[in-house]
C-alpha positions in Angstrom: 137.5 135.6 116.1 138.2 139.2 117.1 135.4 141.7 115.6 134.9 144.1 118.6 135.1 145.0 122.2 134.1 142.1 124.7 130.4 143.1 125.1 127.3 143.5 123.4 126.4 146.9 121.7 124.2 148.9 122.9 121.6 151.3 121.8 122.7 154.6 123.2 121.2 157.8 120.7 117.8 156.9 120.8 117.4 157.9 117.1 118.0 155.5 114.5 118.1 152.4 117.1 121.4 151.6 116.7 124.7 152.0 118.6 128.0 152.6 116.5 127.3 149.1 115.1 127.0 145.6 116.3 128.7 142.3 114.7 126.9 139.2 114.0 129.0 136.0 113.9 129.1 132.6 113.9 132.0 129.9 114.2 131.6 126.4 113.2 128.0 125.8 113.4 126.7 122.6 112.9 122.8 121.0 113.3 121.7 117.7 113.1 118.0 116.1 112.7 118.2 112.7 113.3 120.8 111.1 111.3 120.4 114.3 108.9 123.1 117.0 108.8 121.3 120.2 108.0 124.3 122.6 108.8 127.7 121.7 108.5 130.4 123.9 110.3 129.1 127.4 108.9 131.6 130.2 109.7 129.7 133.6 109.1 130.5 137.1 109.9 127.7 140.2 109.2 128.7 144.3 110.5 127.3 147.4 110.4 125.4 148.7 107.4 125.7 145.2 105.5 122.5 143.6 104.1 123.4 139.7 103.5 121.1 137.9 101.5 120.9 133.9 102.2 119.8 132.0 99.1 119.2 128.0 99.1 116.8 125.5 97.4 113.8 124.5 99.5 115.4 122.4 102.6 119.1 124.2 102.2 119.0 124.7 106.1 118.2 128.8 105.7 115.4 128.8 108.2 117.6 126.4 110.6 120.4 128.8 110.4 118.3 131.7 111.1 117.1 129.9 114.5 120.5 129.0 115.5 121.6 132.5 115.3 118.2 133.9 116.9 119.2 131.5 119.9 116.0 129.4 119.1 117.7 126.2 118.2 120.7 125.1 119.8 123.4 123.6 117.5 125.2 120.4 118.1 128.4 122.3 117.8 129.8 125.8 117.4 128.8 129.2 118.8 127.1 132.5 117.9 128.4 135.7 118.8 127.2 139.5 119.3 130.1 141.3 118.8 132.9 139.5 121.0 130.0 138.0 123.1 128.6 134.3 123.1 125.0 134.4 122.7 124.6 131.1 124.6 126.0 132.6 127.6 123.4 135.8 127.6 120.1 136.7 129.1 117.6 136.4 126.4 116.3 140.0 127.3 119.9 141.4 126.8 120.0 139.2 123.4 117.0 141.1 122.4 118.2 144.2 123.0 120.6 143.8 120.1 118.9 141.3 117.9 115.7 141.2 116.4 113.6 139.2 114.3 111.4 139.6 111.2 109.3 136.4 110.6 107.9 135.6 107.3 104.4 135.2 108.4 102.7 136.5 111.7 99.3 136.7 112.6 98.0 138.1 116.0 95.6 136.1 118.1 93.6 139.3 119.1 92.3 142.3 116.8 95.8 144.6 117.8 96.2 147.9 115.7 98.8 148.2 113.9 100.3 150.7 116.6 99.9 148.2 119.6 101.5 145.5 117.1 104.7 148.0 116.6 104.5 148.6 120.4 105.2 145.0 121.5 109.2 145.7 120.1 109.5 147.6 123.2 109.2 144.8 125.2 113.0 144.1 125.9 113.7 147.4 127.0 111.0 147.6 129.6 109.7 144.1 130.5 106.4 142.4 129.9 104.5 144.0 132.9 105.8 147.9 132.7 103.6 150.2 131.6 104.6 152.1 128.5 106.2 155.1 128.9 106.3 158.7 127.2 109.5 157.5 125.3 108.0 154.2 124.6 104.8 155.9 122.7 107.7 158.6 121.1 110.0 155.5 119.8 106.7 153.8 118.3 105.5 156.9 116.8 109.0 157.8 115.1 109.6 154.2 113.9 105.7 154.3 112.4 107.2 157.3 110.5 110.0 156.2 109.8 108.7 152.9 107.8 105.7 155.4 106.2 103.0 153.7 107.9 101.8 156.2 110.4 98.6 156.0 108.0 97.9 152.5 109.6 98.4 153.1 112.8 95.2 152.8 114.0 94.2 149.9 111.3 93.7 146.3 113.1 96.4 144.2 112.2 94.9 141.4 110.5 93.0 143.4 108.2 95.6 145.2 106.3 97.6 143.7 103.3 100.7 141.4 103.7 102.9 144.1 102.4 101.7 146.3 105.0 102.1 143.5 107.7 105.6 143.0 106.6 106.5 146.8 107.1 104.6 146.7 110.6 106.8 143.5 111.5 109.8 145.7 110.5 108.7 148.8 112.5 108.3 146.4 115.6 111.7 145.4 114.8 112.6 148.9 114.9 111.0 149.9 118.0 113.0 146.9 119.8 115.9 149.4 119.0 118.1 146.2 117.9 121.1 146.8 116.0 120.8 143.6 113.9 117.9 142.7 112.2 117.3 138.9 110.8 114.5 138.6 108.5 113.3 135.5 107.3 111.8 135.8 103.3 110.6 139.3 103.9 110.2 139.8 100.1 107.6 136.2 99.9 104.3 137.0 98.7 105.1 140.7 98.4 104.0 142.7 95.2 106.6 144.4 92.9 105.5 148.2 94.6 106.3 146.2 98.1 109.5 144.5 97.2 110.8 147.9 96.2 109.7 149.8 98.9 111.1 147.2 101.3 114.4 147.2 99.5 114.7 150.8 99.8 113.7 150.7 103.5 116.5 147.8 103.9 119.0 149.9 102.5 118.0 152.9 104.4 118.3 150.7 107.6 121.6 149.7 106.6 123.2 153.1 106.0 122.1 154.0 109.4 124.4 151.5 111.0 122.1 148.1 111.1 123.4 145.0 110.6 120.9 142.9 108.2 120.7 139.1 107.2 117.8 137.8 105.4 117.0 134.5 103.7 115.2 134.3 100.3 114.4 132.3 97.3 114.6 135.0 94.3 118.0 135.8 93.1 117.2 138.9 91.3 115.5 140.7 94.9 119.0 139.4 96.7 121.0 140.7 93.7 119.2 143.9 93.9 118.9 144.4 97.5 122.1 143.1 99.1 125.5 144.2 99.6 126.4 140.5 100.1 125.0 137.4 99.1 125.5 133.9 100.7 124.9 130.5 99.1 123.9 127.3 101.3 124.3 124.8 99.5 124.2 120.9 101.2 124.9 122.3 104.8 128.1 124.8 103.6 128.0 128.5 103.1 129.7 127.8 99.4 129.9 131.3 98.4 129.8 134.6 100.2 130.5 137.9 98.9 129.3 140.6 96.5 126.3 140.2 94.4 128.4 140.7 91.2 131.2 137.9 92.5 128.7 135.3 93.8 125.4 135.4 91.2 126.3 133.9 88.3 125.2 131.3 85.8 127.3 128.8 87.0 126.5 129.3 90.6 122.6 129.5 90.0 122.7 126.3 88.4 124.4 124.7 90.9 122.1 126.5 93.4 118.8 125.3 91.8 119.7 122.9 89.4 118.4 124.6 86.3 120.3 126.5 83.6 120.3 130.1 83.8 121.4 133.3 81.7 122.6 136.4 82.9 122.0 139.4 80.9 123.8 142.6 81.2 121.9 145.8 81.6 122.4 149.2 80.5 122.8 150.5 84.0 125.7 148.3 84.9 123.5 145.6 86.5 122.4 141.9 85.6 119.2 140.4 85.2 118.9 136.3 85.7 116.3 134.4 83.3 115.7 130.4 83.3 117.2 129.5 79.7 114.3 128.4 77.3 111.7 130.7 79.5 
């Protein structure tokens, strides 16, 4: 697998938080829990400018795969790479400079402000005991504006809405200045407006050169927000391609076990509905 120079892509521009582009890849990933095989030989390469949605039924292994890619769980077999560097051989701080994680649910034990939560993204760059520099403050202020949440900066994080917390976590990941973003069901529990806003921000980040992988349950949201979709079925990545090619009535019936009707829209896109609804 030769997808770039034999090093991790580093941030140099200080603007969008990306370098010229960083690839995330996995080779032959296997993962077991007891006697159950959760992941069975996953191969995956995601590059700059791509937004890949990973769809699968409950228990399909989506979160497990994300944890393996993040280095939070060790595979029984296989390797994960940032560019051509195996992440298992790299210091965690170095990995964190290229790869940021946005969890589905996150609450703080203390009444931190939104600004303070976003500033936590600077830790991989500065270290836990370093005082914030002027540059750190500048980066935090810039990403607050980039995600359109500057007006929330002094609000208590635990007291804002779920959608606002999700945007705050994305801002924290951007403050980390990592070129790869992994998001665990970022659209879950968001209302329609915040789903549209988050999709817009993710497309903008991809246009800036970020590499984005997110898990989800809603095929319609994945179709609208992604450049690629992968279907995780029985531990295998059975489909991986453009949304129009991957999301069909047949594949969704196989994925979720329900009959689905695909409806062509005037704009050239499609909508999906369970039949009989």
